N, CA and C atoms of all chains as a GROMACS GRO file, in nm:
protein
  606
    1UNK      N    1  -2.348   0.624   4.368
    1UNK     CA    2  -2.427   0.608   4.245
    1UNK      C    3  -2.360   0.688   4.133
    2UNK      N    4  -2.334   0.625   4.020
    2UNK     CA    5  -2.265   0.698   3.912
    2UNK      C    6  -2.353   0.806   3.852
    3UNK      N    7  -2.286   0.913   3.810
    3UNK     CA    8  -2.361   1.022   3.747
    3UNK      C    9  -2.414   0.978   3.611
    4UNK      N   10  -2.533   1.022   3.577
    4UNK     CA   11  -2.582   0.989   3.442
    4UNK      C   12  -2.498   1.064   3.338
    5UNK      N   13  -2.479   1.007   3.224
    5UNK     CA   14  -2.398   1.076   3.123
    5UNK      C   15  -2.462   1.206   3.079
    6UNK      N   16  -2.376   1.309   3.066
    6UNK     CA   17  -2.427   1.437   3.017
    6UNK      C   18  -2.452   1.425   2.868
    7UNK      N   19  -2.527   1.522   2.815
    7UNK     CA   20  -2.555   1.517   2.671
    7UNK      C   21  -2.426   1.531   2.591
    8UNK      N   22  -2.328   1.610   2.644
    8UNK     CA   23  -2.203   1.630   2.570
    8UNK      C   24  -2.124   1.499   2.560
    9UNK      N   25  -2.109   1.430   2.677
    9UNK     CA   26  -2.030   1.307   2.672
    9UNK      C   27  -2.100   1.201   2.588
   10UNK      N   28  -2.231   1.200   2.589
   10UNK     CA   29  -2.303   1.103   2.506
   10UNK      C   30  -2.276   1.130   2.358
   11UNK      N   31  -2.282   1.261   2.324
   11UNK     CA   32  -2.261   1.294   2.183
   11UNK      C   33  -2.120   1.262   2.138
   12UNK      N   34  -2.021   1.283   2.227
   12UNK     CA   35  -1.883   1.269   2.183
   12UNK      C   36  -1.830   1.127   2.194
   13UNK      N   37  -1.878   1.050   2.292
   13UNK     CA   38  -1.816   0.918   2.311
   13UNK      C   39  -1.911   0.802   2.287
   14UNK      N   40  -2.041   0.824   2.304
   14UNK     CA   41  -2.132   0.710   2.292
   14UNK      C   42  -2.233   0.730   2.180
   15UNK      N   43  -2.200   0.820   2.088
   15UNK     CA   44  -2.293   0.846   1.980
   15UNK      C   45  -2.307   0.721   1.893
   16UNK      N   46  -2.429   0.671   1.875
   16UNK     CA   47  -2.442   0.553   1.789
   16UNK      C   48  -2.407   0.587   1.645
   17UNK      N   49  -2.345   0.493   1.578
   17UNK     CA   50  -2.307   0.517   1.438
   17UNK      C   51  -2.431   0.536   1.352
   18UNK      N   52  -2.427   0.634   1.265
   18UNK     CA   53  -2.540   0.654   1.175
   18UNK      C   54  -2.537   0.546   1.068
   19UNK      N   55  -2.650   0.536   0.998
   19UNK     CA   56  -2.659   0.433   0.894
   19UNK      C   57  -2.556   0.457   0.784
   20UNK      N   58  -2.533   0.588   0.753
   20UNK     CA   59  -2.435   0.621   0.648
   20UNK      C   60  -2.295   0.576   0.690
   21UNK      N   61  -2.261   0.603   0.819
   21UNK     CA   62  -2.128   0.564   0.867
   21UNK      C   63  -2.111   0.412   0.863
   22UNK      N   64  -2.215   0.341   0.903
   22UNK     CA   65  -2.208   0.195   0.904
   22UNK      C   66  -2.189   0.141   0.763
   23UNK      N   67  -2.264   0.197   0.669
   23UNK     CA   68  -2.253   0.152   0.531
   23UNK      C   69  -2.114   0.187   0.475
   24UNK      N   70  -2.067   0.309   0.506
   24UNK     CA   71  -1.938   0.353   0.454
   24UNK      C   72  -1.824   0.266   0.509
   25UNK      N   73  -1.839   0.218   0.634
   25UNK     CA   74  -1.732   0.136   0.692
   25UNK      C   75  -1.719   0.001   0.621
   26UNK      N   76  -1.820  -0.036   0.545
   26UNK     CA   77  -1.813  -0.159   0.465
   26UNK      C   78  -1.774  -0.127   0.321
   27UNK      N   79  -1.838  -0.021   0.268
   27UNK     CA   80  -1.818   0.012   0.126
   27UNK      C   81  -1.676   0.065   0.101
   28UNK      N   82  -1.629   0.156   0.188
   28UNK     CA   83  -1.498   0.220   0.163
   28UNK      C   84  -1.383   0.118   0.155
   29UNK      N   85  -1.372   0.024   0.251
   29UNK     CA   86  -1.264  -0.075   0.237
   29UNK      C   87  -1.280  -0.163   0.112
   30UNK      N   88  -1.405  -0.199   0.081
   30UNK     CA   89  -1.427  -0.286  -0.036
   30UNK      C   90  -1.386  -0.214  -0.165
   31UNK      N   91  -1.431  -0.088  -0.178
   31UNK     CA   92  -1.397  -0.011  -0.298
   31UNK      C   93  -1.247   0.018  -0.301
   32UNK      N   94  -1.190   0.046  -0.184
   32UNK     CA   95  -1.047   0.074  -0.174
   32UNK      C   96  -0.963  -0.047  -0.212
   33UNK      N   97  -1.013  -0.165  -0.184
   33UNK     CA   98  -0.940  -0.286  -0.223
   33UNK      C   99  -0.948  -0.306  -0.374
   34UNK      N  100  -1.069  -0.286  -0.430
   34UNK     CA  101  -1.085  -0.306  -0.574
   34UNK      C  102  -1.004  -0.206  -0.655
   35UNK      N  103  -1.013  -0.078  -0.616
   35UNK     CA  104  -0.938   0.027  -0.686
   35UNK      C  105  -0.855   0.102  -0.582
   36UNK      N  106  -0.724   0.080  -0.579
   36UNK     CA  107  -0.641   0.145  -0.477
   36UNK      C  108  -0.664   0.296  -0.471
   37UNK      N  109  -0.688   0.347  -0.349
   37UNK     CA  110  -0.710   0.491  -0.331
   37UNK      C  111  -0.856   0.531  -0.338
   38UNK      N  112  -0.940   0.446  -0.397
   38UNK     CA  113  -1.081   0.482  -0.414
   38UNK      C  114  -1.156   0.487  -0.281
   39UNK      N  115  -1.110   0.411  -0.182
   39UNK     CA  116  -1.172   0.415  -0.049
   39UNK      C  117  -1.160   0.554   0.013
   40UNK      N  118  -1.051   0.623  -0.019
   40UNK     CA  119  -1.033   0.761   0.029
   40UNK      C  120  -1.111   0.858  -0.059
   41UNK      N  121  -1.112   0.833  -0.187
   41UNK     CA  122  -1.179   0.925  -0.280
   41UNK      C  123  -1.329   0.931  -0.253
   42UNK      N  124  -1.393   0.817  -0.224
   42UNK     CA  125  -1.538   0.822  -0.201
   42UNK      C  126  -1.572   0.887  -0.066
   43UNK      N  127  -1.469   0.906   0.017
   43UNK     CA  128  -1.492   0.978   0.143
   43UNK      C  129  -1.441   1.123   0.133
   44UNK      N  130  -1.418   1.166   0.010
   44UNK     CA  131  -1.378   1.304  -0.022
   44UNK      C  132  -1.242   1.341   0.035
   45UNK      N  133  -1.154   1.243   0.052
   45UNK     CA  134  -1.014   1.272   0.085
   45UNK      C  135  -0.939   1.269  -0.048
   46UNK      N  136  -0.959   1.378  -0.125
   46UNK     CA  137  -0.914   1.378  -0.264
   46UNK      C  138  -0.763   1.362  -0.279
   47UNK      N  139  -0.688   1.447  -0.207
   47UNK     CA  140  -0.542   1.445  -0.227
   47UNK      C  141  -0.483   1.311  -0.182
   48UNK      N  142  -0.526   1.266  -0.064
   48UNK     CA  143  -0.476   1.138  -0.014
   48UNK      C  144  -0.512   1.024  -0.111
   49UNK      N  145  -0.636   1.027  -0.159
   49UNK     CA  146  -0.681   0.922  -0.251
   49UNK      C  147  -0.599   0.920  -0.379
   50UNK      N  148  -0.576   1.039  -0.436
   50UNK     CA  149  -0.500   1.045  -0.561
   50UNK      C  150  -0.355   1.000  -0.539
   51UNK      N  151  -0.295   1.041  -0.427
   51UNK     CA  152  -0.156   1.001  -0.399
   51UNK      C  153  -0.146   0.849  -0.379
   52UNK      N  154  -0.242   0.792  -0.306
   52UNK     CA  155  -0.240   0.646  -0.287
   52UNK      C  156  -0.260   0.574  -0.419
   53UNK      N  157  -0.356   0.624  -0.497
   53UNK     CA  158  -0.383   0.563  -0.628
   53UNK      C  159  -0.258   0.568  -0.715
   54UNK      N  160  -0.196   0.686  -0.722
   54UNK     CA  161  -0.077   0.701  -0.808
   54UNK      C  162   0.036   0.611  -0.760
   55UNK      N  163   0.058   0.606  -0.629
   55UNK     CA  164   0.170   0.527  -0.576
   55UNK      C  165   0.150   0.378  -0.601
   56UNK      N  166   0.032   0.328  -0.566
   56UNK     CA  167   0.009   0.183  -0.575
   56UNK      C  168  -0.001   0.138  -0.721
   57UNK      N  169  -0.072   0.218  -0.803
   57UNK     CA  170  -0.078   0.186  -0.947
   57UNK      C  171   0.062   0.185  -1.006
   58UNK      N  172   0.141   0.291  -0.977
   58UNK     CA  173   0.276   0.300  -1.035
   58UNK      C  174   0.360   0.182  -0.995
   59UNK      N  175   0.352   0.146  -0.867
   59UNK     CA  176   0.435   0.036  -0.819
   59UNK      C  177   0.396  -0.096  -0.888
   60UNK      N  178   0.267  -0.119  -0.899
   60UNK     CA  179   0.220  -0.243  -0.962
   60UNK      C  180   0.260  -0.245  -1.110
   61UNK      N  181   0.237  -0.134  -1.180
   61UNK     CA  182   0.266  -0.130  -1.323
   61UNK      C  183   0.416  -0.136  -1.350
   62UNK      N  184   0.496  -0.071  -1.266
   62UNK     CA  185   0.642  -0.082  -1.282
   62UNK      C  186   0.687  -0.226  -1.262
   63UNK      N  187   0.624  -0.293  -1.164
   63UNK     CA  188   0.656  -0.434  -1.141
   63UNK      C  189   0.628  -0.518  -1.265
   64UNK      N  190   0.513  -0.492  -1.328
   64UNK     CA  191   0.481  -0.566  -1.452
   64UNK      C  192   0.578  -0.530  -1.564
   65UNK      N  193   0.612  -0.400  -1.573
   65UNK     CA  194   0.705  -0.356  -1.678
   65UNK      C  195   0.843  -0.418  -1.660
   66UNK      N  196   0.877  -0.450  -1.537
   66UNK     CA  197   1.007  -0.514  -1.511
   66UNK      C  198   1.000  -0.665  -1.529
   67UNK      N  199   0.890  -0.713  -1.587
   67UNK     CA  200   0.868  -0.857  -1.612
   67UNK      C  201   0.854  -0.936  -1.482
   68UNK      N  202   0.798  -0.870  -1.379
   68UNK     CA  203   0.777  -0.939  -1.252
   68UNK      C  204   0.671  -1.047  -1.264
   69UNK      N  205   0.673  -1.139  -1.171
   69UNK     CA  206   0.581  -1.253  -1.175
   69UNK      C  207   0.454  -1.221  -1.095
   70UNK      N  208   0.339  -1.258  -1.148
   70UNK     CA  209   0.212  -1.246  -1.075
   70UNK      C  210   0.176  -1.386  -1.027
   71UNK      N  211   0.165  -1.402  -0.894
   71UNK     CA  212   0.139  -1.535  -0.837
   71UNK      C  213  -0.006  -1.577  -0.859
   72UNK      N  214  -0.023  -1.707  -0.879
   72UNK     CA  215  -0.157  -1.766  -0.889
   72UNK      C  216  -0.192  -1.831  -0.756
   73UNK      N  217  -0.321  -1.858  -0.732
   73UNK     CA  218  -0.357  -1.930  -0.609
   73UNK      C  219  -0.283  -2.064  -0.608
   74UNK      N  220  -0.223  -2.096  -0.495
   74UNK     CA  221  -0.144  -2.220  -0.491
   74UNK      C  222  -0.139  -2.273  -0.348
   75UNK      N  223  -0.106  -2.399  -0.337
   75UNK     CA  224  -0.096  -2.462  -0.206
   75UNK      C  225   0.038  -2.527  -0.187
   76UNK      N  226   0.139  -2.474  -0.254
   76UNK     CA  227   0.270  -2.536  -0.249
   76UNK      C  228   0.364  -2.470  -0.150
   77UNK      N  229   0.470  -2.414  -0.203
   77UNK     CA  230   0.574  -2.351  -0.122
   77UNK      C  231   0.518  -2.232  -0.044
   78UNK      N  232   0.562  -2.218   0.082
   78UNK     CA  233   0.508  -2.112   0.169
   78UNK      C  234   0.534  -1.974   0.110
   79UNK      N  235   0.649  -1.954   0.046
   79UNK     CA  236   0.679  -1.824  -0.013
   79UNK      C  237   0.586  -1.794  -0.131
   80UNK      N  238   0.548  -1.898  -0.204
   80UNK     CA  239   0.452  -1.878  -0.314
   80UNK      C  240   0.315  -1.840  -0.259
   81UNK      N  241   0.276  -1.904  -0.148
   81UNK     CA  242   0.146  -1.871  -0.087
   81UNK      C  243   0.147  -1.726  -0.039
   82UNK      N  244   0.256  -1.686   0.029
   82UNK     CA  245   0.266  -1.549   0.078
   82UNK      C  246   0.270  -1.449  -0.038
   83UNK      N  247   0.338  -1.488  -0.145
   83UNK     CA  248   0.341  -1.402  -0.264
   83UNK      C  249   0.202  -1.381  -0.320
   84UNK      N  250   0.124  -1.487  -0.324
   84UNK     CA  251  -0.014  -1.476  -0.372
   84UNK      C  252  -0.096  -1.383  -0.282
   85UNK      N  253  -0.080  -1.400  -0.150
   85UNK     CA  254  -0.156  -1.314  -0.057
   85UNK      C  255  -0.120  -1.167  -0.079
   86UNK      N  256   0.010  -1.140  -0.097
   86UNK     CA  257   0.052  -1.002  -0.123
   86UNK      C  258  -0.007  -0.950  -0.252
   87UNK      N  259  -0.001  -1.030  -0.356
   87UNK     CA  260  -0.053  -0.987  -0.487
   87UNK      C  261  -0.202  -0.956  -0.482
   88UNK      N  262  -0.278  -1.040  -0.410
   88UNK     CA  263  -0.423  -1.023  -0.404
   88UNK      C  264  -0.462  -0.889  -0.341
   89UNK      N  265  -0.373  -0.834  -0.259
   89UNK     CA  266  -0.401  -0.704  -0.196
   89UNK      C  267  -0.426  -0.594  -0.298
   90UNK      N  268  -0.372  -0.608  -0.417
   90UNK     CA  269  -0.390  -0.505  -0.519
   90UNK      C  270  -0.529  -0.508  -0.582
   91UNK      N  271  -0.611  -0.607  -0.544
   91UNK     CA  272  -0.752  -0.611  -0.584
   91UNK      C  273  -0.775  -0.611  -0.733
   92UNK      N  274  -0.835  -0.505  -0.784
   92UNK     CA  275  -0.870  -0.496  -0.926
   92UNK      C  276  -0.748  -0.508  -1.015
   93UNK      N  277  -0.636  -0.450  -0.972
   93UNK     CA  278  -0.514  -0.458  -1.053
   93UNK      C  279  -0.472  -0.603  -1.072
   94UNK      N  280  -0.482  -0.679  -0.963
   94UNK     CA  281  -0.445  -0.821  -0.969
   94UNK      C  282  -0.538  -0.895  -1.065
   95UNK      N  283  -0.668  -0.867  -1.054
   95UNK     CA  284  -0.765  -0.936  -1.141
   95UNK      C  285  -0.738  -0.906  -1.288
   96UNK      N  286  -0.714  -0.777  -1.317
   96UNK     CA  287  -0.686  -0.738  -1.456
   96UNK      C  288  -0.559  -0.808  -1.506
   97UNK      N  289  -0.456  -0.811  -1.421
   97UNK     CA  290  -0.330  -0.875  -1.461
   97UNK      C  291  -0.351  -1.024  -1.489
   98UNK      N  292  -0.430  -1.089  -1.406
   98UNK     CA  293  -0.454  -1.234  -1.427
   98UNK      C  294  -0.536  -1.258  -1.552
   99UNK      N  295  -0.640  -1.174  -1.572
   99UNK     CA  296  -0.726  -1.192  -1.690
   99UNK      C  297  -0.645  -1.168  -1.818
  100UNK      N  298  -0.559  -1.066  -1.814
  100UNK     CA  299  -0.480  -1.032  -1.933
  100UNK      C  300  -0.360  -1.125  -1.951
  101UNK      N  301  -0.334  -1.205  -1.851
  101UNK     CA  302  -0.221  -1.298  -1.862
  101UNK      C  303  -0.085  -1.231  -1.844
  102UNK      N  304  -0.083  -1.116  -1.776
  102UNK     CA  305   0.044  -1.048  -1.752
  102UNK      C  306   0.119  -1.115  -1.637
  103UNK      N  307   0.249  -1.104  -1.640
  103UNK     CA  308   0.331  -1.154  -1.529
  103UNK      C  309   0.337  -1.305  -1.520
  104UNK      N  310   0.325  -1.373  -1.633
  104UNK     CA  311   0.327  -1.520  -1.630
  104UNK      C  312   0.457  -1.578  -1.685
  105UNK      N  313   0.545  -1.491  -1.732
  105UNK     CA  314   0.670  -1.540  -1.789
  105UNK      C  315   0.767  -1.585  -1.680
  106UNK      N  316   0.868  -1.663  -1.721
  106UNK     CA  317   0.970  -1.708  -1.627
  106UNK      C  318   1.064  -1.592  -1.596
  107UNK      N  319   1.107  -1.585  -1.469
  107UNK     CA  320   1.200  -1.479  -1.429
  107UNK      C  321   1.338  -1.511  -1.485
  108UNK      N  322   1.387  -1.421  -1.574
  108UNK     CA  323   1.511  -1.451  -1.644
  108UNK      C  324   1.626  -1.361  -1.601
  109UNK      N  325   1.599  -1.255  -1.531
  109UNK     CA  326   1.708  -1.164  -1.490
  109UNK      C  327   1.671  -1.096  -1.358
  110UNK      N  328   1.770  -1.029  -1.295
  110UNK     CA  329   1.751  -0.974  -1.161
  110UNK      C  330   1.640  -0.870  -1.158
  111UNK      N  331   1.628  -0.789  -1.264
  111UNK     CA  332   1.526  -0.685  -1.266
  111UNK      C  333   1.386  -0.745  -1.254
  112UNK      N  334   1.366  -0.862  -1.314
  112UNK     CA  335   1.235  -0.927  -1.304
  112UNK      C  336   1.204  -0.965  -1.160
  113UNK      N  337   1.307  -1.002  -1.086
  113UNK     CA  338   1.285  -1.035  -0.945
  113UNK      C  339   1.246  -0.909  -0.866
  114UNK      N  340   1.308  -0.794  -0.901
  114UNK     CA  341   1.265  -0.668  -0.837
  114UNK      C  342   1.118  -0.642  -0.871
  115UNK      N  343   1.082  -0.670  -0.996
  115UNK     CA  344   0.944  -0.648  -1.040
  115UNK      C  345   0.846  -0.731  -0.959
  116UNK      N  346   0.883  -0.857  -0.934
  116UNK     CA  347   0.796  -0.944  -0.853
  116UNK      C  348   0.773  -0.883  -0.715
  117UNK      N  349   0.881  -0.829  -0.657
  117UNK     CA  350   0.868  -0.768  -0.524
  117UNK      C  351   0.785  -0.640  -0.530
  118UNK      N  352   0.800  -0.563  -0.637
  118UNK     CA  353   0.719  -0.442  -0.653
  118UNK      C  354   0.569  -0.478  -0.655
  119UNK      N  355   0.535  -0.584  -0.727
  119UNK     CA  356   0.394  -0.625  -0.739
  119UNK      C  357   0.341  -0.669  -0.603
  120UNK      N  358   0.419  -0.748  -0.530
  120UNK     CA  359   0.375  -0.795  -0.398
  120UNK      C  360   0.358  -0.676  -0.303
  121UNK      N  361   0.456  -0.587  -0.302
  121UNK     CA  362   0.450  -0.475  -0.208
  121UNK      C  363   0.337  -0.378  -0.244
  122UNK      N  364   0.307  -0.363  -0.374
  122UNK     CA  365   0.193  -0.280  -0.412
  122UNK      C  366   0.065  -0.334  -0.346
  123UNK      N  367   0.050  -0.466  -0.348
  123UNK     CA  368  -0.067  -0.527  -0.284
  123UNK      C  369  -0.067  -0.507  -0.133
  124UNK      N  370   0.050  -0.522  -0.071
  124UNK     CA  371   0.058  -0.506   0.075
  124UNK      C  372   0.030  -0.360   0.115
  125UNK      N  373   0.082  -0.266   0.035
  125UNK     CA  374   0.055  -0.125   0.064
  125UNK      C  375  -0.094  -0.096   0.050
  126UNK      N  376  -0.160  -0.164  -0.046
  126UNK     CA  377  -0.303  -0.142  -0.062
  126UNK      C  378  -0.380  -0.196   0.058
  127UNK      N  379  -0.332  -0.304   0.121
  127UNK     CA  380  -0.397  -0.352   0.244
  127UNK      C  381  -0.393  -0.242   0.351
  128UNK      N  382  -0.279  -0.173   0.362
  128UNK     CA  383  -0.267  -0.065   0.461
  128UNK      C  384  -0.362   0.050   0.425
  129UNK      N  385  -0.370   0.081   0.295
  129UNK     CA  386  -0.460   0.188   0.251
  129UNK      C  387  -0.607   0.152   0.280
  130UNK      N  388  -0.641   0.026   0.263
  130UNK     CA  389  -0.778  -0.020   0.292
  130UNK      C  390  -0.809  -0.003   0.441
  131UNK      N  391  -0.715  -0.041   0.526
  131UNK     CA  392  -0.735  -0.025   0.671
  131UNK      C  393  -0.751   0.123   0.706
  132UNK      N  394  -0.675   0.208   0.640
  132UNK     CA  395  -0.684   0.352   0.664
  132UNK      C  396  -0.822   0.406   0.622
  133UNK      N  397  -0.871   0.359   0.507
  133UNK     CA  398  -1.005   0.400   0.460
  133UNK      C  399  -1.111   0.359   0.562
  134UNK      N  400  -1.094   0.241   0.620
  134UNK     CA  401  -1.188   0.195   0.723
  134UNK      C  402  -1.184   0.285   0.846
  135UNK      N  403  -1.062   0.322   0.889
  135UNK     CA  404  -1.049   0.408   1.006
  135UNK      C  405  -1.112   0.545   0.982
  136UNK      N  406  -1.102   0.595   0.860
  136UNK     CA  407  -1.167   0.722   0.828
  136UNK      C  408  -1.319   0.704   0.834
  137UNK      N  409  -1.367   0.592   0.780
  137UNK     CA  410  -1.512   0.568   0.775
  137UNK      C  411  -1.575   0.557   0.914
  138UNK      N  412  -1.502   0.499   1.009
  138UNK     CA  413  -1.560   0.485   1.144
  138UNK      C  414  -1.530   0.607   1.231
  139UNK      N  415  -1.463   0.706   1.177
  139UNK     CA  416  -1.437   0.830   1.250
  139UNK      C  417  -1.316   0.825   1.342
  140UNK      N  418  -1.234   0.721   1.329
  140UNK     CA  419  -1.114   0.709   1.414
  140UNK      C  420  -1.003   0.801   1.364
  141UNK      N  421  -1.010   0.839   1.238
  141UNK     CA  422  -0.906   0.923   1.178
  141UNK      C  423  -0.975   1.033   1.097
  142UNK      N  424  -0.920   1.157   1.102
  142UNK     CA  425  -0.985   1.266   1.026
  142UNK      C  426  -0.968   1.249   0.874
  143UNK      N  427   0.665  -0.433  -2.308
  143UNK     CA  428   0.757  -0.337  -2.244
  143UNK      C  429   0.849  -0.410  -2.146
  144UNK      N  430   0.976  -0.379  -2.156
  144UNK     CA  431   1.070  -0.445  -2.066
  144UNK      C  432   1.159  -0.338  -2.002
  145UNK      N  433   1.134  -0.311  -1.877
  145UNK     CA  434   1.204  -0.204  -1.807
  145UNK      C  435   1.321  -0.263  -1.727
  146UNK      N  436   1.440  -0.212  -1.752
  146UNK     CA  437   1.557  -0.258  -1.677
  146UNK      C  438   1.607  -0.146  -1.588
  147UNK      N  439   1.595  -0.164  -1.459
  147UNK     CA  440   1.643  -0.063  -1.364
  147UNK      C  441   1.762  -0.119  -1.289
  148UNK      N  442   1.850  -0.029  -1.245
  148UNK     CA  443   1.959  -0.075  -1.158
  148UNK      C  444   1.899  -0.105  -1.020
  149UNK      N  445   1.976  -0.177  -0.940
  149UNK     CA  446   1.927  -0.210  -0.805
  149UNK      C  447   1.899  -0.081  -0.727
  150UNK      N  448   1.990   0.018  -0.741
  150UNK     CA  449   1.975   0.142  -0.664
  150UNK      C  450   1.852   0.222  -0.709
  151UNK      N  451   1.831   0.235  -0.840
  151UNK     CA  452   1.715   0.312  -0.886
  151UNK      C  453   1.584   0.241  -0.851
  152UNK      N  454   1.584   0.106  -0.856
  152UNK     CA  455   1.464   0.032  -0.815
  152UNK      C  456   1.437   0.055  -0.667
  153UNK      N  457   1.544   0.056  -0.586
  153UNK     CA  458   1.526   0.078  -0.441
  153UNK      C  459   1.475   0.220  -0.413
  154UNK      N  460   1.522   0.318  -0.490
  154UNK     CA  461   1.475   0.456  -0.469
  154UNK      C  462   1.328   0.470  -0.508
  155UNK      N  463   1.287   0.409  -0.619
  155UNK     CA  464   1.146   0.413  -0.658
  155UNK      C  465   1.059   0.346  -0.552
  156UNK      N  466   1.106   0.232  -0.505
  156UNK     CA  467   1.037   0.160  -0.398
  156UNK      C  468   1.020   0.251  -0.277
  157UNK      N  469   1.128   0.322  -0.242
  157UNK     CA  470   1.126   0.410  -0.125
  157UNK      C  471   1.025   0.523  -0.143
  158UNK      N  472   1.018   0.579  -0.262
  158UNK     CA  473   0.924   0.690  -0.287
  158UNK      C  474   0.780   0.644  -0.266
  159UNK      N  475   0.743   0.534  -0.332
  159UNK     CA  476   0.603   0.489  -0.326
  159UNK      C  477   0.565   0.441  -0.186
  160UNK      N  478   0.653   0.364  -0.124
  160UNK     CA  479   0.622   0.314   0.011
  160UNK      C  480   0.613   0.430   0.110
  161UNK      N  481   0.699   0.531   0.095
  161UNK     CA  482   0.698   0.645   0.188
  161UNK      C  483   0.569   0.726   0.175
  162UNK      N  484   0.521   0.742   0.052
  162UNK     CA  485   0.395   0.815   0.031
  162UNK      C  486   0.282   0.743   0.106
  163UNK      N  487   0.274   0.611   0.088
  163UNK     CA  488   0.165   0.536   0.151
  163UNK      C  489   0.181   0.536   0.303
  164UNK      N  490   0.303   0.514   0.352
  164UNK     CA  491   0.326   0.516   0.498
  164UNK      C  492   0.290   0.653   0.556
  165UNK      N  493   0.333   0.759   0.490
  165UNK     CA  494   0.305   0.894   0.541
  165UNK      C  495   0.156   0.919   0.553
  166UNK      N  496   0.082   0.883   0.449
  166UNK     CA  497  -0.063   0.910   0.449
  166UNK      C  498  -0.136   0.825   0.552
  167UNK      N  499  -0.096   0.698   0.563
  167UNK     CA  500  -0.175   0.607   0.645
  167UNK      C  501  -0.135   0.605   0.794
  168UNK      N  502  -0.014   0.648   0.824
  168UNK     CA  503   0.032   0.633   0.963
  168UNK      C  504   0.024   0.762   1.046
  169UNK      N  505  -0.018   0.871   0.987
  169UNK     CA  506  -0.030   0.996   1.062
  169UNK      C  507  -0.165   1.061   1.038
  170UNK      N  508  -0.204   1.154   1.128
  170UNK     CA  509  -0.341   1.206   1.124
  170UNK      C  510  -0.358   1.344   1.063
  171UNK      N  511  -0.252   1.424   1.056
  171UNK     CA  512  -0.270   1.555   0.992
  171UNK      C  513  -0.164   1.576   0.884
  172UNK      N  514  -0.194   1.671   0.798
  172UNK     CA  515  -0.113   1.686   0.676
  172UNK      C  516   0.035   1.709   0.707
  173UNK      N  517   0.062   1.796   0.804
  173UNK     CA  518   0.202   1.828   0.834
  173UNK      C  519   0.277   1.703   0.881
  174UNK      N  520   0.213   1.628   0.971
  174UNK     CA  521   0.277   1.505   1.021
  174UNK      C  522   0.294   1.401   0.910
  175UNK      N  523   0.195   1.398   0.818
  175UNK     CA  524   0.205   1.302   0.707
  175UNK      C  525   0.328   1.332   0.621
  176UNK      N  526   0.348   1.460   0.589
  176UNK     CA  527   0.462   1.499   0.506
  176UNK      C  528   0.593   1.468   0.580
  177UNK      N  529   0.598   1.504   0.707
  177UNK     CA  530   0.720   1.480   0.785
  177UNK      C  531   0.751   1.330   0.794
  178UNK      N  532   0.648   1.250   0.821
  178UNK     CA  533   0.672   1.107   0.837
  178UNK      C  534   0.708   1.042   0.702
  179UNK      N  535   0.645   1.091   0.594
  179UNK     CA  536   0.680   1.040   0.461
  179UNK      C  537   0.826   1.068   0.428
  180UNK      N  538   0.871   1.191   0.459
  180UNK     CA  539   1.012   1.226   0.433
  180UNK      C  540   1.106   1.144   0.522
  181UNK      N  541   1.064   1.124   0.646
  181UNK     CA  542   1.144   1.042   0.739
  181UNK      C  543   1.160   0.900   0.685
  182UNK      N  544   1.047   0.842   0.641
  182UNK     CA  545   1.053   0.705   0.586
  182UNK      C  546   1.143   0.700   0.464
  183UNK      N  547   1.130   0.800   0.376
  183UNK     CA  548   1.214   0.801   0.255
  183UNK      C  549   1.362   0.807   0.293
  184UNK      N  550   1.394   0.894   0.390
  184UNK     CA  551   1.533   0.906   0.433
  184UNK      C  552   1.584   0.774   0.492
  185UNK      N  553   1.498   0.707   0.569
  185UNK     CA  554   1.538   0.579   0.629
  185UNK      C  555   1.559   0.472   0.521
  186UNK      N  556   1.467   0.466   0.424
  186UNK     CA  557   1.481   0.368   0.314
  186UNK      C  558   1.611   0.395   0.237
  187UNK      N  559   1.625   0.520   0.191
  187UNK     CA  560   1.741   0.554   0.107
  187UNK      C  561   1.870   0.540   0.187
  188UNK      N  562   1.869   0.590   0.311
  188UNK     CA  563   1.988   0.579   0.396
  188UNK      C  564   2.022   0.433   0.424
  189UNK      N  565   1.919   0.352   0.445
  189UNK     CA  566   1.942   0.209   0.471
  189UNK      C  567   2.006   0.140   0.352
  190UNK      N  568   1.962   0.176   0.232
  190UNK     CA  569   2.021   0.118   0.110
  190UNK      C  570   2.169   0.154   0.100
  191UNK      N  571   2.198   0.283   0.122
  191UNK     CA  572   2.339   0.328   0.110
  191UNK      C  573   2.424   0.263   0.219
  192UNK      N  574   2.371   0.260   0.340
  192UNK     CA  575   2.445   0.199   0.452
  192UNK      C  576   2.471   0.050   0.426
  193UNK      N  577   2.366  -0.020   0.382
  193UNK     CA  578   2.381  -0.163   0.354
  193UNK      C  579   2.484  -0.185   0.243
  194UNK      N  580   2.484  -0.096   0.144
  194UNK     CA  581   2.582  -0.105   0.035
  194UNK      C  582   2.725  -0.094   0.087
  195UNK      N  583   2.748   0.004   0.174
  195UNK     CA  584   2.883   0.020   0.232
  195UNK      C  585   2.921  -0.098   0.321
  196UNK      N  586   2.823  -0.150   0.398
  196UNK     CA  587   2.852  -0.266   0.483
  196UNK      C  588   2.895  -0.384   0.398
  197UNK      N  589   2.823  -0.406   0.287
  197UNK     CA  590   2.860  -0.518   0.199
  197UNK      C  591   2.996  -0.495   0.134
  198UNK      N  592   3.026  -0.369   0.102
  198UNK     CA  593   3.157  -0.338   0.043
  198UNK      C  594   3.269  -0.371   0.142
  199UNK      N  595   3.246  -0.335   0.271
  199UNK     CA  596   3.347  -0.365   0.374
  199UNK      C  597   3.360  -0.516   0.394
  200UNK      N  598   3.247  -0.587   0.398
  200UNK     CA  599   3.252  -0.732   0.419
  200UNK      C  600   3.323  -0.804   0.304
  201UNK      N  601   3.311  -0.749   0.184
  201UNK     CA  602   3.370  -0.814   0.066
  201UNK      C  603   3.520  -0.800   0.064
  202UNK      N  604   3.575  -0.700   0.132
  202UNK     CA  605   3.721  -0.675   0.128
  202UNK      C  606   3.797  -0.778   0.211
   0.00000   0.00000   0.00000
């Protein structure tokens, strides 16, 4: 007959998630997607949040400054679809860029192509940051 | 605004930002985050320099 769980093991391994933790596991990734780094900031990971925010914002803005292209939703070429998925990762930055009409010019020189990649990678890095914010919210990471 | 960077400076900026995010997200404590971030930066920058030399050799 198996031993009943001790109070210690119950607390450490089978503790039911509190309502705050459950809510945070939804809110933190959502906020982190909308504003890069904010998923960490609302969980009081100040330094990590600021570094993520600075890195992803800088990368996205440098991409725009280099005349990089911002992809629109499309159903054509597979690389265009993947480019759109990468761009969408930047969340609020992507929305602002689309509303303002940034990144719609034709790519005319090599630097603009680097800019396009910067914008895509900023979005992909934000996907990783969102997953990290979720892991913090569920207690998997300190 | 129209920013023109060389391929190498664009690659170094890319390496800095990607390394910061990788360091923070892939490790659990501050010391490991810094070490892993520096490791990633060295790999990015070293990879760029190595690839440059490989292409120089192939072109000859």
